[in-house]
C-alpha positions in Angstrom: -1.4 9.7 4.5 2.2 10.4 5.6 4.8 11.4 3.2 8.4 12.7 3.5 8.6 16.4 4.3 11.4 16.8 1.9 11.6 15.1 -1.4 13.8 12.0 -0.8 14.7 9.5 -3.5 14.2 6.3 -1.3 11.3 7.4 1.1 8.1 5.6 1.1 4.7 7.2 1.2 2.5 5.5 3.9 -1.2 5.3 4.1 -3.1 4.3 7.3 -6.0 2.2 6.0 -9.2 2.3 8.1 -12.6 1.0 7.8 -15.5 2.1 9.9 -13.0 4.0 12.1 -10.9 0.9 12.9 -7.4 0.6 11.5 -6.8 -2.4 9.3 -3.1 -1.7 8.6 -0.7 0.5 6.8 0.1 0.6 3.1 3.7 1.6 2.2 4.4 2.6 -1.3 7.9 3.0 -2.7 9.7 3.1 -6.0 10.5 -0.6 -5.9 7.5 -2.3 -4.3 4.2 -2.2 -2.3 4.2 -3.3 1.4 1.2 -4.0 3.7 1.8 -3.9 7.5 -1.4 -5.5 9.1 -2.8 -4.0 12.2 -0.9 -4.7 15.3 2.0 -6.2 13.5 5.3 -4.4 14.1 7.7 -7.0 12.6 6.2 -8.9 9.7 5.2 -7.0 6.5 3.9 -8.4 3.4 5.5 -7.3 0.2 4.6 -7.3 -3.5 6.6 -6.1 -6.5 4.7 -3.7 -8.8 4.5 -6.5 -11.4 2.8 -8.8 -8.9 0.6 -5.9 -7.7 -0.6 -5.3 -11.3 -1.2 -9.1 -11.8 -3.4 -9.4 -8.8 -5.5 -6.3 -9.7 -5.8 -7.6 -13.3 -6.9 -11.1 -12.1 -9.3 -10.2 -9.2 -10.1 -6.5 -9.5 -13.6 -5.4 -10.3 -13.9 -3.4 -13.6 -15.3 0.1 -13.2 -16.5 2.2 -16.2 -15.2 5.6 -16.6 -17.7 8.4 -17.1 
């Protein structure tokens, strides 16, 4: 995870996502949206609003019971 060293209003928090030691991409989270940068892609990111992100989770996410 990479986050700004100082608290900035418009700075993204970035997560490098890996599975079995191989990078799948980067997830950038900001106040306004969520962006996915696929592995090896330096130009084209995929963006979702927080509303759309929530809709996708509600439609396709697997329910997990809290203990």
